[in-house]
N, C-alpha and C positions, 0 to 999 in steps of 0.2 A: 576311402569313400566316407569314412566316419567324419572327417572334417567338414563334409557338406550337410551333415544332419542337423536339423532344427531341434531346439528344445520346445519351441512354441510355434504354432501356426495360428494366426488370428485373422478371421475373414468377416467381410460384410459386403453388402450391396452399397454401402455408403461409407467410403474411405476418403477422408479429406487429408491430403498430404501436405497441403500448404504450397505446392508447387503450381496450383491452378486455382481458379476461383470457385469451383464446384467439386463435390465429392463424386466418387466413381466407384464401381465394384472392384475389389481387389482383396488379396491375401497377402499377409506379411509373415515372413519366416524370421524367427528370432533365435539367435544362439548366444549363450552366455548373456552378456548385457548389451548386445548390439543387434541392429536389424541386418540380416545377411541377404535378404532378397524381398522383393515386392513384384507381384505379378498377378496373373489369374489364379483361380483356385487349382486349376489343372497344372499349370506350371509350377505351382509350389509343392505339389506332390512328390516332386523330385527331391525335396528336401525332408519329406516325411520319413519317420522311422518308428520302430515299435514304442519307443520311449517319448515320442513327440506328442505334446499336449495340444489338442485342436480346440479352438474356440470359434463358434460360429454365431454371428450376431445378427444375421438376416438384414433388416433395414435400420438397425441401430447405427449411429454415426461413431466411426473411429476417427480420432484426430490427434494431433501432437499433445502432449500433456500441457496443461495451463502453466504459465510461468508468470507469477506475480511480480511485477517490477518494482513494488514499493510497499512494504508493510513493516510492522514492528512486532517480532515474534512474541517477546515475553509480555509485552503490554497487552498484546492480543490474547495471549494465554491466560492472563489475569482476567481479561474481560469476559472470557468464556465461563468463568466461575463467579461473575459479578452480575448486577442488576442492569439490564438494558432499558433506557428510559426514553428511546426515540419515539415510541408510540404515544407517549403522554401529550395531551392537549391542554394541560393547565398545571400550575404548580401543585395544586391539591391532588391531582391524579399522579403526578411524579411522587409526591410524598407518600401516597397510598402504596404505590409500587416498592418504594424504598423500605417502607414500614413492613410489608409483608416479606420482603426478602430478608431483611435484618432478623425477623422473628423466626424465619425458616432456617437461618444459618447462625445460631447463636455462638457457635464455636469460633467464628471469625473474629480476630481481635479488631479489625477494621472492617467497616461496611463501605464497599467500594462500588460505585456505579459509573455508567458511561452514557454518552450520547444524549443527554438532555439538551433541549434547544427551545429557550423561551420565545424564539420568534414564531414558534408553532402554538404557543400557549394563548388562552383566550385574552389575557391581558397584555401579552407581549412585554411583561415587566419582569426584570431580572429577580431572582430569589435572594434571600440572605440567610445568615447563619441561624437566626432564631426560629425560622420554620422548621429547619432541620433539627435543632435543639428540642423541639416540642415532641419529636418521635423518637429521636436518638439522643438522649441527654448523657449517657454514661460511656458510650463507646465512640471513638473518633470516626467520622464519616467524611469520604471523599468522592465527589461526583464530578467526572470530567464532562465538559460541555462537548457537544457533538463534533466540534472541529478540533478538540484536544489542546487548545491553546489558552484555555482558562478553566478554572475548576471552582466548584461550590462546596464549601466545607462547613463543619459545625464548629461550635465554641471548643469542644474537646480536642479537635484536630488542630485549632489554632494554639490551644494551650500546650500541647505536645511538641508542636514545632517552634514554641516560644515566639509567637508572632503577637505583638502587643501594639498599642498605639505609638509607641516609641520606635518600632521596628522601621527602618528605612527601606525604601524600594531597592530592588537589585539593579544592576547596570542595564538590564533590559526586562522590563515587567513592572507591574503595578500591584500593590496591595490595596484592594478596595477598602475605602473607609466611609463611615458616617460622617455627617457634618461636624460631630463632636470629637472626631479623630479616632474613635475605636474601629478596629477592622470590622468589615461587614460580612465577611465570609466568602468574598469573591477574590480569586487570586489569578493574576493574568501573567502568561509567559514564565519567565524564570522565578516569579514569586511562588510558583507552585512548588519549586524544588524542595524548599524546607519541609513541606508536608510529605511530599512524595517519598523522600529518603526513608521516612519512618514507616509509611504505609506499605512500600515495597521491600522491606527489610526481610526477605523470605529466607528460610533455611534451604540448604542444598536439597533436601529430600523434597521439599515442597516445590522447588524449581523443576526438578525431574519429573515430578507427577504432572504439573502444569504443562511441561513441554511434550510429554508423551501424549497428553490430551489434545495439544495443538497439532501433533503429527497425525494423529488419528482423524481429527476434524479436516485437516488439509487433504488427506487421502480420500475422505468421502466426497470432497468437491472437486476431485481431478487435478489438484494442484500438485505438480511435480517438482517445481523449482520456485524458490523465492528469494527476494532480496530484502535483507534485514537492515534497515537503515537506522543509524544512530538518532537517538531522540533526546528531548529534554529530560524525558522520564525514563532513563535507561536503566535496565536490571542486568547486572553482569551475569552472563550465563554461557560464556564461551566454553568453559570447562565442562559444562553440562552437554553442550552440543557435541564437543569432542568425545565424551564419555560415550554417547549414543553411537557416534561413528565408529568407535573402536570396538563396540559391542554388536556392531552390524545392524543397529537398530534405527539408523538415520534414514528415514524413508522419503524425506523431501531434500532436494539440493539446496543448500544454504549459501547465498552470496552475501558476505558481510561488508558493511560500509561503516567503519568506525569514524570518529569525529575528525574533521579537519580543523585543527586548532593550533597549528604552528608546531606541534611536537612531531616531526617527521621521523625521529629516531624510533619512537614508540610505534608509529604507523608501519614503518618498515619491519620492525621486529614481528608485529602481527601478521604481516604479509608473508614473512618467512616461514612463520609457524603454521599458519592455515593457508593450504594451497592445493588441497586434493580436489578430485572431481565432485566430492559431495559437500566439501566444507572449505571455502576459500575466501580470503579477502579480495574484493574486486575493485575497491577504491575508497575514497573518502567523502564524507557528507557534512553539510552544515545548513544551518538556517540563515537566510538572509533577512526574512521578515516574519510576520504572524499571519492573521487572517482578516479578511474584510469585515465580518460581523463585530469584531472586537475593536475595529479601526487600528489594528496592529499591522495589517498589511501596508508595505511601503509603496505609496503612489507618486507619480510625477507631479500631480496637481493635487490640492487639498480634497478632502472628503466633502461630498456635495451637502451632507447634513451636519457637518462640523467643520467650517472653513478655517479653523485655526490650526488644523492638523493635516499631515500627509502621511501619518504613521511614522515609523522610523526603522532603521536597520538594527540588526542584533549586534553588529559589530561595526566599527568605523569602516567606511568603504575602502580607506587605503589599506587597512588591516586585511581585509577580505582579498584584495587584489594581490598583496604581498604573499598570503598564504597559498594563493592559487598558483602564482609563478613559481614558488618554491616546490610545491608538491607536483606540479606539472613536470618540472625538471626531473624529478625522480621517478616519472613514469606512471604516476597515479592518475586514474580517472577521478573526476570530481563531480559531486551532485549538490545542487542548491535548491533548498526549499525557497521558491520565489512565487508569491501569489499576485502582488500588486505590479503594475507596469514599471514602477521604479525599481522594484527588486529584480524583476527579469531583466531589465536593461543593465543593472550593475552586474548580475551574473555573467551576461553575454560580453560586457566590457572586460571583466576580469578574464574570461577565456581568450578574448582577443588579445589582451595585453600578454598573456602567457605565450600566445602564438608568436607575437612580435619578439618577445625576449628570448624565448627558447627555440624558436624555429617551428614550422608546421610539422605536425605528426598526427598519426591516427590516435587521437586521445580519447574520443567517444565521451566527452564530458556531457552532463545532463543538466536540464532545468526541470525541476518538480513542480507539478500543479498547474502553473501557467494559467491562472484564472483570468486576470484583466491584463491584456498586452497591448502595447501600442503598435499600430500598423507598421511603422518604420522597423520594428525589430523582428517582424515575421520572416523576412528573407534571410536574416542572420543565421537562423538554425542550420539551414542547408550550407550557407557559406562558411560557417565555423566548423560544421560537422558535429553539432551538438544535437543530442538526442532529446525530443519532447516527451517527457515522462507525465502521463496524465491519468486521472481517475474519473471516467466520465460521470459516474454516479453522483459525484460531488455537486454537479449542477442541480440536482434535485434534493440534495440533503439540507440546504438552507431555504428558508421560506423566501420565495423569489422577491416579493415586495419589500421585505426588510433588506435584503441584498442589494436590490437596485436603487432603493432610497439613499444608500450610502455612497454609490458611485455615480449616480445621476444617469440620465438618459443617453448621453454621448458615449460615455465609456462602456455602458451596457451593451453597445453594439459590438464590443471587443471581448466578449466574455466566452470562454471555454471554445476557442476557435479550432477545433480538432480537425475539421475537413480542411480549412484553410491552411493550417500548418502542414498537413499531408500533401496537399496540392503544391505547396511551395518547395517540396523536396525533402522535408525534414523526415527523419526516422522517428515514427511514433511508437511508444511502448506503453502498455497499460498495467495498472495494478489496482489495489483497493484502498491502500493507506490503512488497512486493518490495524487496530480496532476502531479507527475513526468510522470505517463502513464494515458491513459484513464481509466475510472472506469469499463468498461465492462469486467467482469470475462471471458467471452468466448475468448477473445483476449490471455489471459494468458494460458488457456487450449489449445488453438490451438497451441501455441508456444511450450508448453511443450510436445505435441505429435508429432510435426513435426521437431522442432530445425531448422527451416528455418531462415537463418540469415538476416542481413540488406539488402543483395542484392535482396532478394525476391525469390532466386532460388537455393541457395546452402545450403546444411544441415551442421550446425556446430555440429561436433561430433555426428553422428547418433547413436552411441551406448548409448548416454545419453537421447534418447527418452523415454517416459514412455507411459503406456497404457492409454486410455480415461478413463477407470474406475479409475485408480490410480490418474489421474489428477483431476477428479471430487472429489475424495475422499480428495485430498489435499486442496480442496476449500470448503469442508463441514465438514467432521469429524475430519480432521487435525486440522483446527483452533479451533474446539469445544474442542478437547483434550488439545490443547495448552492454552485455558482459563478455564480448569477444568470444562468444561460444557458437556462433552460427554454424561452424563447421562440424559440431556434434549435437547441437540441440535445435529445436524450433520447427523442424519439418520432419516428415516421415521419408527418410531416404536410406539407401543402402550405406552402411558404414557408420550411421549416426547411433547414438545411445537410444536404447529401447525404452524411452519414456512416453506413454501414450494414455490416452483416456477413452473410454467408451461411454457415450451418453445414450440414455434410454430412447431418445427420439432424435430424429435428424433435424438439426436446427434449420436446414434449407428448405424444409417441407412444412413447417408448422407456423401458425400465426405468430406475430411478433411478441404479443403479450404472454405467449406461453413459454418463451425463452427462459425467463428466470426462474420458473418452476419446474424446469426440466431436470431430472435427477441423473446422477452418475451411475452407471451400471458396473463399470470396472475401472480401476486405475492401476497403471504398471510403471514402475521405476526400475531402470537397469535390468529389464527383462523379468522382474519379478513382480507378481500381483501383490499389491499392498492393500488394495480394497476391493471387495466384490459384494454387491448387493445381494441380499437374500441368501447368504452363505454363512 
């Protein structure tokens, strides 16, 4: 009889299992780290014992844990202890926020900030090093743009990184300069790396502290699984993750995506080293292009406001295809950052070539972001079995006019086509791209179901809205499928891992504008409560 007894029984009038489009009353019996039964409250009494802990949530929503399909853990961990500049509406306001933060944190050797966007400033003019110098002359300062593909730094940071008028641009990136040739404090794409390697040179104990803070933050938002994607600004923390796992303190499942760079021996070594249910290598990731606002996204046709450029690829197209064919042959899933229609097409072409060379297999390759897509490429996702990995809130993170001016009215019709991709048969998976956006999954879900743009009151392509159920699925079963874990994650079913979240309110019963401000009541991973509000 003992084998039938549950450790936990959790009940609510609103349980969303992910198997249908509406929640229903149910109770869930959990033993060890798995769901052992789901049914009515009366049926679950069969599994109750003296030691069984009962949770009753009345009308609060129980659902599968949120599974963030695209973020950057350690960069996000840094951002949690940095100044967030997204609310600034002028350079002066941004400088005031930076100044206040720097004075409040005098012990920080670097002053670091995230998510400024001059597109929202009164002048819409980019800043330069000298305005930062006026408030922070003696400490290096590094402020990441909202899209993370360029940064604003002061003279001290340039000095430490040894960036001078003689410094040449990297292979993919630009050092912004004044007319006289001096660096102006704006660094694009890989030009940021020289500064970042100094700013992010953290000691092991600092990494552990930041990572612990990240795990706590994720748990409070109901995030039970994440995908940590290789980034330009990488902080090596694999040993920190493993240390937390070994101590039983890894409360969020981590799927690692190291760099696709031609070094398959290293990639295979990492895959063999990290392969547990909590910490595993899921595949390889690389950038094909940048972002629209910096005109570094790669387009099929020139930018509307600068007809002498289409952007460029981060590596030669033939190199990208070669890497994909070789990695695909070794059984790796691959993910490409591809924002422009040229980059998206190149990613799909590379996957198609791998299929031709290596034969068709269940590869579950991905394209990340998919902001501006050519209509001809939409059906290719389903045809090639490629997952569309998207972050819906990105459509409201750039000032819409600034964004549209760069691509023009025709391409504007092909922006963030979430519903169209879903209808074409593509698997859609959501994430935040944290720290580019906040980690709260409900912000992404809200944007997917409303499509309200950066003005806060206009709907950008209303026909691209999706249902609440589909948005939740894109944050649960979509990422589970994208990581070959749909048999154990993504829905609440018997035999699956007990990763779930309880929200304070039933999302299916509240006004849409209240979705992003709904709080998490409880988060569970592996049958253990890792967060509970008011306890």
